[in-house]
ModelCIF file with pLDDT and N, C-alpha, C, O atoms, coordinates in Angstrom:
data_MODEL
#
_entry.id   MODEL 
#
_entity.id                         1 
_entity.type                       polymer 
_entity.pdbx_number_of_molecules   1 
#
_entity_poly.entity_id                      1 
_entity_poly.type                           'polypeptide(L)' 
_entity_poly.nstd_linkage                   no 
_entity_poly.nstd_monomer                   no 
_entity_poly.pdbx_seq_one_letter_code       
;(UNK)(UNK)(UNK)(UNK)(UNK)(UNK)(UNK)(UNK)(UNK)(UNK)(UNK)(UNK)(UNK)(UNK)(UNK)(UNK)
(UNK)(UNK)(UNK)(UNK)(UNK)(UNK)(UNK)(UNK)(UNK)(UNK)(UNK)(UNK)(UNK)(UNK)(UNK)(UNK)
(UNK)(UNK)(UNK)(UNK)(UNK)(UNK)(UNK)(UNK)(UNK)(UNK)(UNK)(UNK)(UNK)(UNK)(UNK)(UNK)
(UNK)(UNK)
;
_entity_poly.pdbx_seq_one_letter_code_can   XXXXXXXXXXXXXXXXXXXXXXXXXXXXXXXXXXXXXXXXXXXXXXXXXX 
_entity_poly.pdbx_strand_id                 A 
#
loop_
_entity_poly_seq.entity_id 
_entity_poly_seq.num 
_entity_poly_seq.mon_id 
_entity_poly_seq.hetero 
1 1  UNK n 
1 2  UNK n 
1 3  UNK n 
1 4  UNK n 
1 5  UNK n 
1 6  UNK n 
1 7  UNK n 
1 8  UNK n 
1 9  UNK n 
1 10 UNK n 
1 11 UNK n 
1 12 UNK n 
1 13 UNK n 
1 14 UNK n 
1 15 UNK n 
1 16 UNK n 
1 17 UNK n 
1 18 UNK n 
1 19 UNK n 
1 20 UNK n 
1 21 UNK n 
1 22 UNK n 
1 23 UNK n 
1 24 UNK n 
1 25 UNK n 
1 26 UNK n 
1 27 UNK n 
1 28 UNK n 
1 29 UNK n 
1 30 UNK n 
1 31 UNK n 
1 32 UNK n 
1 33 UNK n 
1 34 UNK n 
1 35 UNK n 
1 36 UNK n 
1 37 UNK n 
1 38 UNK n 
1 39 UNK n 
1 40 UNK n 
1 41 UNK n 
1 42 UNK n 
1 43 UNK n 
1 44 UNK n 
1 45 UNK n 
1 46 UNK n 
1 47 UNK n 
1 48 UNK n 
1 49 UNK n 
1 50 UNK n 
#
_struct_asym.id          A 
_struct_asym.entity_id   1 
#
loop_
_ma_qa_metric.id 
_ma_qa_metric.mode 
_ma_qa_metric.name 
_ma_qa_metric.software_group_id 
_ma_qa_metric.type 
1 global pLDDT . pLDDT 
2 local  pLDDT . pLDDT 
#
_ma_qa_metric_global.metric_id      1 
_ma_qa_metric_global.metric_value   77.36 
_ma_qa_metric_global.model_id       1 
_ma_qa_metric_global.ordinal_id     1 
#
loop_
_ma_qa_metric_local.label_asym_id 
_ma_qa_metric_local.label_comp_id 
_ma_qa_metric_local.label_seq_id 
_ma_qa_metric_local.metric_id 
_ma_qa_metric_local.metric_value 
_ma_qa_metric_local.model_id 
_ma_qa_metric_local.ordinal_id 
A UNK 1  2 67.00 1 1  
A UNK 2  2 74.00 1 2  
A UNK 3  2 83.00 1 3  
A UNK 4  2 83.00 1 4  
A UNK 5  2 84.00 1 5  
A UNK 6  2 78.00 1 6  
A UNK 7  2 79.00 1 7  
A UNK 8  2 82.00 1 8  
A UNK 9  2 79.00 1 9  
A UNK 10 2 86.00 1 10 
A UNK 11 2 90.00 1 11 
A UNK 12 2 90.00 1 12 
A UNK 13 2 89.00 1 13 
A UNK 14 2 89.00 1 14 
A UNK 15 2 92.00 1 15 
A UNK 16 2 92.00 1 16 
A UNK 17 2 91.00 1 17 
A UNK 18 2 92.00 1 18 
A UNK 19 2 92.00 1 19 
A UNK 20 2 92.00 1 20 
A UNK 21 2 91.00 1 21 
A UNK 22 2 92.00 1 22 
A UNK 23 2 89.00 1 23 
A UNK 24 2 87.00 1 24 
A UNK 25 2 87.00 1 25 
A UNK 26 2 86.00 1 26 
A UNK 27 2 84.00 1 27 
A UNK 28 2 82.00 1 28 
A UNK 29 2 82.00 1 29 
A UNK 30 2 80.00 1 30 
A UNK 31 2 75.00 1 31 
A UNK 32 2 68.00 1 32 
A UNK 33 2 63.00 1 33 
A UNK 34 2 58.00 1 34 
A UNK 35 2 55.00 1 35 
A UNK 36 2 63.00 1 36 
A UNK 37 2 64.00 1 37 
A UNK 38 2 68.00 1 38 
A UNK 39 2 69.00 1 39 
A UNK 40 2 75.00 1 40 
A UNK 41 2 73.00 1 41 
A UNK 42 2 72.00 1 42 
A UNK 43 2 70.00 1 43 
A UNK 44 2 68.00 1 44 
A UNK 45 2 64.00 1 45 
A UNK 46 2 62.00 1 46 
A UNK 47 2 64.00 1 47 
A UNK 48 2 60.00 1 48 
A UNK 49 2 58.00 1 49 
A UNK 50 2 55.00 1 50 
#
loop_
_atom_site.group_PDB 
_atom_site.id 
_atom_site.type_symbol 
_atom_site.label_atom_id 
_atom_site.label_alt_id 
_atom_site.label_comp_id 
_atom_site.label_asym_id 
_atom_site.label_entity_id 
_atom_site.label_seq_id 
_atom_site.pdbx_PDB_ins_code 
_atom_site.Cartn_x 
_atom_site.Cartn_y 
_atom_site.Cartn_z 
_atom_site.occupancy 
_atom_site.B_iso_or_equiv 
_atom_site.pdbx_formal_charge 
_atom_site.auth_seq_id 
_atom_site.auth_comp_id 
_atom_site.auth_asym_id 
_atom_site.auth_atom_id 
_atom_site.pdbx_PDB_model_num 
ATOM 1   N N  . UNK A 1 1  ? -20.010 3.590   -0.148 1.00 67.00 ? 1  UNK A N  1 
ATOM 2   C CA . UNK A 1 1  ? -21.299 4.254   0.094  1.00 67.00 ? 1  UNK A CA 1 
ATOM 3   C C  . UNK A 1 1  ? -21.022 5.656   0.510  1.00 67.00 ? 1  UNK A C  1 
ATOM 4   O O  . UNK A 1 1  ? -21.590 6.581   -0.070 1.00 67.00 ? 1  UNK A O  1 
ATOM 5   N N  . UNK A 1 2  ? -20.155 5.876   1.513  1.00 74.00 ? 2  UNK A N  1 
ATOM 6   C CA . UNK A 1 2  ? -19.847 7.196   1.986  1.00 74.00 ? 2  UNK A CA 1 
ATOM 7   C C  . UNK A 1 2  ? -19.190 8.030   0.895  1.00 74.00 ? 2  UNK A C  1 
ATOM 8   O O  . UNK A 1 2  ? -19.464 9.221   0.753  1.00 74.00 ? 2  UNK A O  1 
ATOM 9   N N  . UNK A 1 3  ? -18.311 7.375   0.121  1.00 83.00 ? 3  UNK A N  1 
ATOM 10  C CA . UNK A 1 3  ? -17.623 8.075   -0.953 1.00 83.00 ? 3  UNK A CA 1 
ATOM 11  C C  . UNK A 1 3  ? -18.608 8.597   -2.015 1.00 83.00 ? 3  UNK A C  1 
ATOM 12  O O  . UNK A 1 3  ? -18.357 9.614   -2.662 1.00 83.00 ? 3  UNK A O  1 
ATOM 13  N N  . UNK A 1 4  ? -19.702 7.899   -2.176 1.00 83.00 ? 4  UNK A N  1 
ATOM 14  C CA . UNK A 1 4  ? -20.711 8.318   -3.158 1.00 83.00 ? 4  UNK A CA 1 
ATOM 15  C C  . UNK A 1 4  ? -21.688 9.366   -2.602 1.00 83.00 ? 4  UNK A C  1 
ATOM 16  O O  . UNK A 1 4  ? -22.578 9.845   -3.306 1.00 83.00 ? 4  UNK A O  1 
ATOM 17  N N  . UNK A 1 5  ? -21.498 9.702   -1.337 1.00 84.00 ? 5  UNK A N  1 
ATOM 18  C CA . UNK A 1 5  ? -22.353 10.731  -0.724 1.00 84.00 ? 5  UNK A CA 1 
ATOM 19  C C  . UNK A 1 5  ? -23.681 10.196  -0.157 1.00 84.00 ? 5  UNK A C  1 
ATOM 20  O O  . UNK A 1 5  ? -24.567 10.961  0.223  1.00 84.00 ? 5  UNK A O  1 
ATOM 21  N N  . UNK A 1 6  ? -23.789 8.858   -0.113 1.00 78.00 ? 6  UNK A N  1 
ATOM 22  C CA . UNK A 1 6  ? -25.041 8.259   0.438  1.00 78.00 ? 6  UNK A CA 1 
ATOM 23  C C  . UNK A 1 6  ? -24.975 8.280   1.928  1.00 78.00 ? 6  UNK A C  1 
ATOM 24  O O  . UNK A 1 6  ? -23.940 7.977   2.521  1.00 78.00 ? 6  UNK A O  1 
ATOM 25  N N  . UNK A 1 7  ? -26.104 8.646   2.554  1.00 79.00 ? 7  UNK A N  1 
ATOM 26  C CA . UNK A 1 7  ? -26.141 8.771   3.994  1.00 79.00 ? 7  UNK A CA 1 
ATOM 27  C C  . UNK A 1 7  ? -27.141 7.812   4.642  1.00 79.00 ? 7  UNK A C  1 
ATOM 28  O O  . UNK A 1 7  ? -27.104 7.614   5.857  1.00 79.00 ? 7  UNK A O  1 
ATOM 29  N N  . UNK A 1 8  ? -28.013 7.229   3.866  1.00 82.00 ? 8  UNK A N  1 
ATOM 30  C CA . UNK A 1 8  ? -29.025 6.303   4.419  1.00 82.00 ? 8  UNK A CA 1 
ATOM 31  C C  . UNK A 1 8  ? -28.902 4.958   3.774  1.00 82.00 ? 8  UNK A C  1 
ATOM 32  O O  . UNK A 1 8  ? -28.554 4.846   2.599  1.00 82.00 ? 8  UNK A O  1 
ATOM 33  N N  . UNK A 1 9  ? -29.192 3.924   4.551  1.00 79.00 ? 9  UNK A N  1 
ATOM 34  C CA . UNK A 1 9  ? -29.182 2.573   4.068  1.00 79.00 ? 9  UNK A CA 1 
ATOM 35  C C  . UNK A 1 9  ? -30.528 2.273   3.407  1.00 79.00 ? 9  UNK A C  1 
ATOM 36  O O  . UNK A 1 9  ? -31.573 2.675   3.918  1.00 79.00 ? 9  UNK A O  1 
ATOM 37  N N  . UNK A 1 10 ? -30.508 1.591   2.311  1.00 86.00 ? 10 UNK A N  1 
ATOM 38  C CA . UNK A 1 10 ? -31.730 1.129   1.638  1.00 86.00 ? 10 UNK A CA 1 
ATOM 39  C C  . UNK A 1 10 ? -32.081 -0.208  2.268  1.00 86.00 ? 10 UNK A C  1 
ATOM 40  O O  . UNK A 1 10 ? -31.374 -1.197  2.072  1.00 86.00 ? 10 UNK A O  1 
ATOM 41  N N  . UNK A 1 11 ? -33.166 -0.238  3.018  1.00 90.00 ? 11 UNK A N  1 
ATOM 42  C CA . UNK A 1 11 ? -33.524 -1.419  3.831  1.00 90.00 ? 11 UNK A CA 1 
ATOM 43  C C  . UNK A 1 11 ? -33.635 -2.698  3.003  1.00 90.00 ? 11 UNK A C  1 
ATOM 44  O O  . UNK A 1 11 ? -33.067 -3.714  3.405  1.00 90.00 ? 11 UNK A O  1 
ATOM 45  N N  . UNK A 1 12 ? -34.334 -2.702  1.869  1.00 90.00 ? 12 UNK A N  1 
ATOM 46  C CA . UNK A 1 12 ? -34.442 -3.949  1.092  1.00 90.00 ? 12 UNK A CA 1 
ATOM 47  C C  . UNK A 1 12 ? -33.086 -4.460  0.609  1.00 90.00 ? 12 UNK A C  1 
ATOM 48  O O  . UNK A 1 12 ? -32.854 -5.669  0.598  1.00 90.00 ? 12 UNK A O  1 
ATOM 49  N N  . UNK A 1 13 ? -32.186 -3.555  0.207  1.00 89.00 ? 13 UNK A N  1 
ATOM 50  C CA . UNK A 1 13 ? -30.865 -3.965  -0.240 1.00 89.00 ? 13 UNK A CA 1 
ATOM 51  C C  . UNK A 1 13 ? -30.074 -4.572  0.948  1.00 89.00 ? 13 UNK A C  1 
ATOM 52  O O  . UNK A 1 13 ? -29.443 -5.621  0.820  1.00 89.00 ? 13 UNK A O  1 
ATOM 53  N N  . UNK A 1 14 ? -30.129 -3.909  2.054  1.00 89.00 ? 14 UNK A N  1 
ATOM 54  C CA . UNK A 1 14 ? -29.427 -4.392  3.225  1.00 89.00 ? 14 UNK A CA 1 
ATOM 55  C C  . UNK A 1 14 ? -30.000 -5.739  3.655  1.00 89.00 ? 14 UNK A C  1 
ATOM 56  O O  . UNK A 1 14 ? -29.231 -6.631  4.012  1.00 89.00 ? 14 UNK A O  1 
ATOM 57  N N  . UNK A 1 15 ? -31.294 -5.917  3.636  1.00 92.00 ? 15 UNK A N  1 
ATOM 58  C CA . UNK A 1 15 ? -31.910 -7.187  3.997  1.00 92.00 ? 15 UNK A CA 1 
ATOM 59  C C  . UNK A 1 15 ? -31.467 -8.319  3.079  1.00 92.00 ? 15 UNK A C  1 
ATOM 60  O O  . UNK A 1 15 ? -31.191 -9.432  3.528  1.00 92.00 ? 15 UNK A O  1 
ATOM 61  N N  . UNK A 1 16 ? -31.404 -8.011  1.767  1.00 92.00 ? 16 UNK A N  1 
ATOM 62  C CA . UNK A 1 16 ? -30.968 -9.029  0.782  1.00 92.00 ? 16 UNK A CA 1 
ATOM 63  C C  . UNK A 1 16 ? -29.513 -9.404  1.003  1.00 92.00 ? 16 UNK A C  1 
ATOM 64  O O  . UNK A 1 16 ? -29.166 -10.578 0.881  1.00 92.00 ? 16 UNK A O  1 
ATOM 65  N N  . UNK A 1 17 ? -28.649 -8.445  1.324  1.00 91.00 ? 17 UNK A N  1 
ATOM 66  C CA . UNK A 1 17 ? -27.264 -8.719  1.562  1.00 91.00 ? 17 UNK A CA 1 
ATOM 67  C C  . UNK A 1 17 ? -27.098 -9.593  2.836  1.00 91.00 ? 17 UNK A C  1 
ATOM 68  O O  . UNK A 1 17 ? -26.314 -10.542 2.842  1.00 91.00 ? 17 UNK A O  1 
ATOM 69  N N  . UNK A 1 18 ? -27.818 -9.268  3.870  1.00 92.00 ? 18 UNK A N  1 
ATOM 70  C CA . UNK A 1 18 ? -27.724 -10.033 5.109  1.00 92.00 ? 18 UNK A CA 1 
ATOM 71  C C  . UNK A 1 18 ? -28.236 -11.474 4.879  1.00 92.00 ? 18 UNK A C  1 
ATOM 72  O O  . UNK A 1 18 ? -27.644 -12.431 5.380  1.00 92.00 ? 18 UNK A O  1 
ATOM 73  N N  . UNK A 1 19 ? -29.318 -11.615 4.133  1.00 92.00 ? 19 UNK A N  1 
ATOM 74  C CA . UNK A 1 19 ? -29.857 -12.938 3.818  1.00 92.00 ? 19 UNK A CA 1 
ATOM 75  C C  . UNK A 1 19 ? -28.840 -13.756 3.032  1.00 92.00 ? 19 UNK A C  1 
ATOM 76  O O  . UNK A 1 19 ? -28.660 -14.943 3.307  1.00 92.00 ? 19 UNK A O  1 
ATOM 77  N N  . UNK A 1 20 ? -28.180 -13.146 2.067  1.00 92.00 ? 20 UNK A N  1 
ATOM 78  C CA . UNK A 1 20 ? -27.173 -13.837 1.244  1.00 92.00 ? 20 UNK A CA 1 
ATOM 79  C C  . UNK A 1 20 ? -26.015 -14.288 2.104  1.00 92.00 ? 20 UNK A C  1 
ATOM 80  O O  . UNK A 1 20 ? -25.569 -15.430 1.991  1.00 92.00 ? 20 UNK A O  1 
ATOM 81  N N  . UNK A 1 21 ? -25.522 -13.417 2.957  1.00 91.00 ? 21 UNK A N  1 
ATOM 82  C CA . UNK A 1 21 ? -24.419 -13.768 3.833  1.00 91.00 ? 21 UNK A CA 1 
ATOM 83  C C  . UNK A 1 21 ? -24.769 -14.881 4.811  1.00 91.00 ? 21 UNK A C  1 
ATOM 84  O O  . UNK A 1 21 ? -23.946 -15.755 5.086  1.00 91.00 ? 21 UNK A O  1 
ATOM 85  N N  . UNK A 1 22 ? -25.985 -14.848 5.335  1.00 92.00 ? 22 UNK A N  1 
ATOM 86  C CA . UNK A 1 22 ? -26.461 -15.883 6.235  1.00 92.00 ? 22 UNK A CA 1 
ATOM 87  C C  . UNK A 1 22 ? -26.534 -17.200 5.501  1.00 92.00 ? 22 UNK A C  1 
ATOM 88  O O  . UNK A 1 22 ? -26.146 -18.233 6.048  1.00 92.00 ? 22 UNK A O  1 
ATOM 89  N N  . UNK A 1 23 ? -27.024 -17.190 4.270  1.00 89.00 ? 23 UNK A N  1 
ATOM 90  C CA . UNK A 1 23 ? -27.080 -18.429 3.504  1.00 89.00 ? 23 UNK A CA 1 
ATOM 91  C C  . UNK A 1 23 ? -25.712 -19.017 3.252  1.00 89.00 ? 23 UNK A C  1 
ATOM 92  O O  . UNK A 1 23 ? -25.520 -20.229 3.352  1.00 89.00 ? 23 UNK A O  1 
ATOM 93  N N  . UNK A 1 24 ? -24.742 -18.147 2.919  1.00 87.00 ? 24 UNK A N  1 
ATOM 94  C CA . UNK A 1 24 ? -23.379 -18.644 2.688  1.00 87.00 ? 24 UNK A CA 1 
ATOM 95  C C  . UNK A 1 24 ? -22.795 -19.202 3.985  1.00 87.00 ? 24 UNK A C  1 
ATOM 96  O O  . UNK A 1 24 ? -22.069 -20.195 3.926  1.00 87.00 ? 24 UNK A O  1 
ATOM 97  N N  . UNK A 1 25 ? -23.065 -18.632 5.127  1.00 87.00 ? 25 UNK A N  1 
ATOM 98  C CA . UNK A 1 25 ? -22.572 -19.119 6.412  1.00 87.00 ? 25 UNK A CA 1 
ATOM 99  C C  . UNK A 1 25 ? -23.200 -20.497 6.680  1.00 87.00 ? 25 UNK A C  1 
ATOM 100 O O  . UNK A 1 25 ? -22.509 -21.416 7.120  1.00 87.00 ? 25 UNK A O  1 
ATOM 101 N N  . UNK A 1 26 ? -24.479 -20.638 6.421  1.00 86.00 ? 26 UNK A N  1 
ATOM 102 C CA . UNK A 1 26 ? -25.154 -21.966 6.691  1.00 86.00 ? 26 UNK A CA 1 
ATOM 103 C C  . UNK A 1 26 ? -24.603 -23.037 5.773  1.00 86.00 ? 26 UNK A C  1 
ATOM 104 O O  . UNK A 1 26 ? -24.366 -24.162 6.212  1.00 86.00 ? 26 UNK A O  1 
ATOM 105 N N  . UNK A 1 27 ? -24.391 -22.704 4.491  1.00 84.00 ? 27 UNK A N  1 
ATOM 106 C CA . UNK A 1 27 ? -23.885 -23.672 3.555  1.00 84.00 ? 27 UNK A CA 1 
ATOM 107 C C  . UNK A 1 27 ? -22.470 -24.078 3.966  1.00 84.00 ? 27 UNK A C  1 
ATOM 108 O O  . UNK A 1 27 ? -22.130 -25.257 3.871  1.00 84.00 ? 27 UNK A O  1 
ATOM 109 N N  . UNK A 1 28 ? -21.646 -23.150 4.414  1.00 82.00 ? 28 UNK A N  1 
ATOM 110 C CA . UNK A 1 28 ? -20.265 -23.457 4.794  1.00 82.00 ? 28 UNK A CA 1 
ATOM 111 C C  . UNK A 1 28 ? -20.257 -24.443 5.974  1.00 82.00 ? 28 UNK A C  1 
ATOM 112 O O  . UNK A 1 28 ? -19.331 -25.244 6.097  1.00 82.00 ? 28 UNK A O  1 
ATOM 113 N N  . UNK A 1 29 ? -21.268 -24.393 6.834  1.00 82.00 ? 29 UNK A N  1 
ATOM 114 C CA . UNK A 1 29 ? -21.301 -25.329 7.931  1.00 82.00 ? 29 UNK A CA 1 
ATOM 115 C C  . UNK A 1 29 ? -21.682 -26.732 7.464  1.00 82.00 ? 29 UNK A C  1 
ATOM 116 O O  . UNK A 1 29 ? -21.297 -27.707 8.110  1.00 82.00 ? 29 UNK A O  1 
ATOM 117 N N  . UNK A 1 30 ? -22.410 -26.867 6.386  1.00 80.00 ? 30 UNK A N  1 
ATOM 118 C CA . UNK A 1 30 ? -22.857 -28.162 5.890  1.00 80.00 ? 30 UNK A CA 1 
ATOM 119 C C  . UNK A 1 30 ? -21.866 -28.853 4.971  1.00 80.00 ? 30 UNK A C  1 
ATOM 120 O O  . UNK A 1 30 ? -21.800 -30.082 4.938  1.00 80.00 ? 30 UNK A O  1 
ATOM 121 N N  . UNK A 1 31 ? -21.085 -28.062 4.216  1.00 75.00 ? 31 UNK A N  1 
ATOM 122 C CA . UNK A 1 31 ? -20.169 -28.650 3.278  1.00 75.00 ? 31 UNK A CA 1 
ATOM 123 C C  . UNK A 1 31 ? -18.908 -29.164 3.989  1.00 75.00 ? 31 UNK A C  1 
ATOM 124 O O  . UNK A 1 31 ? -18.466 -28.579 4.977  1.00 75.00 ? 31 UNK A O  1 
ATOM 125 N N  . UNK A 1 32 ? -18.341 -30.252 3.481  1.00 68.00 ? 32 UNK A N  1 
ATOM 126 C CA . UNK A 1 32 ? -17.118 -30.718 4.083  1.00 68.00 ? 32 UNK A CA 1 
ATOM 127 C C  . UNK A 1 32 ? -16.006 -29.709 3.902  1.00 68.00 ? 32 UNK A C  1 
ATOM 128 O O  . UNK A 1 32 ? -16.018 -28.944 2.938  1.00 68.00 ? 32 UNK A O  1 
ATOM 129 N N  . UNK A 1 33 ? -15.061 -29.691 4.794  1.00 63.00 ? 33 UNK A N  1 
ATOM 130 C CA . UNK A 1 33 ? -13.982 -28.748 4.743  1.00 63.00 ? 33 UNK A CA 1 
ATOM 131 C C  . UNK A 1 33 ? -13.067 -28.950 3.535  1.00 63.00 ? 33 UNK A C  1 
ATOM 132 O O  . UNK A 1 33 ? -12.622 -27.988 2.909  1.00 63.00 ? 33 UNK A O  1 
ATOM 133 N N  . UNK A 1 34 ? -12.792 -30.236 3.216  1.00 58.00 ? 34 UNK A N  1 
ATOM 134 C CA . UNK A 1 34 ? -11.884 -30.543 2.156  1.00 58.00 ? 34 UNK A CA 1 
ATOM 135 C C  . UNK A 1 34 ? -12.693 -30.550 0.828  1.00 58.00 ? 34 UNK A C  1 
ATOM 136 O O  . UNK A 1 34 ? -13.791 -31.101 0.747  1.00 58.00 ? 34 UNK A O  1 
ATOM 137 N N  . UNK A 1 35 ? -12.096 -29.913 -0.199 1.00 55.00 ? 35 UNK A N  1 
ATOM 138 C CA . UNK A 1 35 ? -12.786 -29.890 -1.475 1.00 55.00 ? 35 UNK A CA 1 
ATOM 139 C C  . UNK A 1 35 ? -12.162 -30.893 -2.450 1.00 55.00 ? 35 UNK A C  1 
ATOM 140 O O  . UNK A 1 35 ? -12.640 -31.065 -3.571 1.00 55.00 ? 35 UNK A O  1 
ATOM 141 N N  . UNK A 1 36 ? -11.062 -31.566 -1.990 1.00 63.00 ? 36 UNK A N  1 
ATOM 142 C CA . UNK A 1 36 ? -10.449 -32.534 -2.891 1.00 63.00 ? 36 UNK A CA 1 
ATOM 143 C C  . UNK A 1 36 ? -11.366 -33.778 -3.000 1.00 63.00 ? 36 UNK A C  1 
ATOM 144 O O  . UNK A 1 36 ? -12.059 -34.153 -2.054 1.00 63.00 ? 36 UNK A O  1 
ATOM 145 N N  . UNK A 1 37 ? -11.335 -34.369 -4.147 1.00 64.00 ? 37 UNK A N  1 
ATOM 146 C CA . UNK A 1 37 ? -12.207 -35.510 -4.413 1.00 64.00 ? 37 UNK A CA 1 
ATOM 147 C C  . UNK A 1 37 ? -11.348 -36.660 -4.938 1.00 64.00 ? 37 UNK A C  1 
ATOM 148 O O  . UNK A 1 37 ? -10.599 -36.481 -5.899 1.00 64.00 ? 37 UNK A O  1 
ATOM 149 N N  . UNK A 1 38 ? -11.447 -37.810 -4.333 1.00 68.00 ? 38 UNK A N  1 
ATOM 150 C CA . UNK A 1 38 ? -10.724 -39.006 -4.773 1.00 68.00 ? 38 UNK A CA 1 
ATOM 151 C C  . UNK A 1 38 ? -11.756 -39.953 -5.339 1.00 68.00 ? 38 UNK A C  1 
ATOM 152 O O  . UNK A 1 38 ? -12.521 -40.543 -4.576 1.00 68.00 ? 38 UNK A O  1 
ATOM 153 N N  . UNK A 1 39 ? -11.808 -40.125 -6.666 1.00 69.00 ? 39 UNK A N  1 
ATOM 154 C CA . UNK A 1 39 ? -12.830 -41.021 -7.272 1.00 69.00 ? 39 UNK A CA 1 
ATOM 155 C C  . UNK A 1 39 ? -12.621 -42.480 -6.906 1.00 69.00 ? 39 UNK A C  1 
ATOM 156 O O  . UNK A 1 39 ? -13.545 -43.282 -7.044 1.00 69.00 ? 39 UNK A O  1 
ATOM 157 N N  . UNK A 1 40 ? -11.416 -42.851 -6.437 1.00 75.00 ? 40 UNK A N  1 
ATOM 158 C CA . UNK A 1 40 ? -11.148 -44.238 -6.079 1.00 75.00 ? 40 UNK A CA 1 
ATOM 159 C C  . UNK A 1 40 ? -11.533 -44.569 -4.632 1.00 75.00 ? 40 UNK A C  1 
ATOM 160 O O  . UNK A 1 40 ? -11.558 -45.736 -4.240 1.00 75.00 ? 40 UNK A O  1 
ATOM 161 N N  . UNK A 1 41 ? -11.833 -43.525 -3.842 1.00 73.00 ? 41 UNK A N  1 
ATOM 162 C CA . UNK A 1 41 ? -12.173 -43.748 -2.473 1.00 73.00 ? 41 UNK A CA 1 
ATOM 163 C C  . UNK A 1 41 ? -13.609 -44.275 -2.362 1.00 73.00 ? 41 UNK A C  1 
ATOM 164 O O  . UNK A 1 41 ? -14.474 -43.908 -3.157 1.00 73.00 ? 41 UNK A O  1 
ATOM 165 N N  . UNK A 1 42 ? -13.859 -45.163 -1.342 1.00 72.00 ? 42 UNK A N  1 
ATOM 166 C CA . UNK A 1 42 ? -15.214 -45.662 -1.180 1.00 72.00 ? 42 UNK A CA 1 
ATOM 167 C C  . UNK A 1 42 ? -16.102 -44.516 -0.673 1.00 72.00 ? 42 UNK A C  1 
ATOM 168 O O  . UNK A 1 42 ? -15.608 -43.535 -0.117 1.00 72.00 ? 42 UNK A O  1 
ATOM 169 N N  . UNK A 1 43 ? -17.402 -44.654 -0.873 1.00 70.00 ? 43 UNK A N  1 
ATOM 170 C CA . UNK A 1 43 ? -18.328 -43.606 -0.417 1.00 70.00 ? 43 UNK A CA 1 
ATOM 171 C C  . UNK A 1 43 ? -18.209 -43.461 1.141  1.00 70.00 ? 43 UNK A C  1 
ATOM 172 O O  . UNK A 1 43 ? -17.858 -44.417 1.833  1.00 70.00 ? 43 UNK A O  1 
ATOM 173 N N  . UNK A 1 44 ? -18.493 -42.314 1.634  1.00 68.00 ? 44 UNK A N  1 
ATOM 174 C CA . UNK A 1 44 ? -18.445 -42.069 3.072  1.00 68.00 ? 44 UNK A CA 1 
ATOM 175 C C  . UNK A 1 44 ? -19.386 -42.996 3.769  1.00 68.00 ? 44 UNK A C  1 
ATOM 176 O O  . UNK A 1 44 ? -20.537 -43.144 3.357  1.00 68.00 ? 44 UNK A O  1 
ATOM 177 N N  . UNK A 1 45 ? -18.917 -43.629 4.824  1.00 64.00 ? 45 UNK A N  1 
ATOM 178 C CA . UNK A 1 45 ? -19.729 -44.561 5.607  1.00 64.00 ? 45 UNK A CA 1 
ATOM 179 C C  . UNK A 1 45 ? -19.740 -45.989 5.058  1.00 64.00 ? 45 UNK A C  1 
ATOM 180 O O  . UNK A 1 45 ? -20.332 -46.876 5.673  1.00 64.00 ? 45 UNK A O  1 
ATOM 181 N N  . UNK A 1 46 ? -19.108 -46.221 3.932  1.00 62.00 ? 46 UNK A N  1 
ATOM 182 C CA . UNK A 1 46 ? -19.097 -47.586 3.338  1.00 62.00 ? 46 UNK A CA 1 
ATOM 183 C C  . UNK A 1 46 ? -18.152 -48.468 4.157  1.00 62.00 ? 46 UNK A C  1 
ATOM 184 O O  . UNK A 1 46 ? -17.124 -48.013 4.657  1.00 62.00 ? 46 UNK A O  1 
ATOM 185 N N  . UNK A 1 47 ? -18.528 -49.731 4.278  1.00 64.00 ? 47 UNK A N  1 
ATOM 186 C CA . UNK A 1 47 ? -17.679 -50.706 5.006  1.00 64.00 ? 47 UNK A CA 1 
ATOM 187 C C  . UNK A 1 47 ? -17.124 -51.700 4.006  1.00 64.00 ? 47 UNK A C  1 
ATOM 188 O O  . UNK A 1 47 ? -17.738 -52.007 2.984  1.00 64.00 ? 47 UNK A O  1 
ATOM 189 N N  . UNK A 1 48 ? -15.933 -52.196 4.337  1.00 60.00 ? 48 UNK A N  1 
ATOM 190 C CA . UNK A 1 48 ? -15.280 -53.241 3.496  1.00 60.00 ? 48 UNK A CA 1 
ATOM 191 C C  . UNK A 1 48 ? -15.944 -54.561 3.805  1.00 60.00 ? 48 UNK A C  1 
ATOM 192 O O  . UNK A 1 48 ? -15.919 -54.991 4.958  1.00 60.00 ? 48 UNK A O  1 
ATOM 193 N N  . UNK A 1 49 ? -16.531 -55.216 2.842  1.00 58.00 ? 49 UNK A N  1 
ATOM 194 C CA . UNK A 1 49 ? -17.306 -56.432 3.045  1.00 58.00 ? 49 UNK A CA 1 
ATOM 195 C C  . UNK A 1 49 ? -16.454 -57.695 2.763  1.00 58.00 ? 49 UNK A C  1 
ATOM 196 O O  . UNK A 1 49 ? -17.024 -58.729 2.416  1.00 58.00 ? 49 UNK A O  1 
ATOM 197 N N  . UNK A 1 50 ? -15.110 -57.644 2.900  1.00 55.00 ? 50 UNK A N  1 
ATOM 198 C CA . UNK A 1 50 ? -14.300 -58.817 2.616  1.00 55.00 ? 50 UNK A CA 1 
ATOM 199 C C  . UNK A 1 50 ? -14.119 -59.681 3.812  1.00 55.00 ? 50 UNK A C  1 
ATOM 200 O O  . UNK A 1 50 ? -13.455 -60.715 3.733  1.00 55.00 ? 50 UNK A O  1 
#
């Protein structure tokens, strides 16, 4: 921005960027940390009925 000679922030662009970053942060809190998937594993919370 400074390299382009811009001196003022465009409020709508800044608001959209902050909203996007906030959404990414919220999604990261909800998603499991591990991205590996084992198709043979039982569903989360499933109990063995044997």
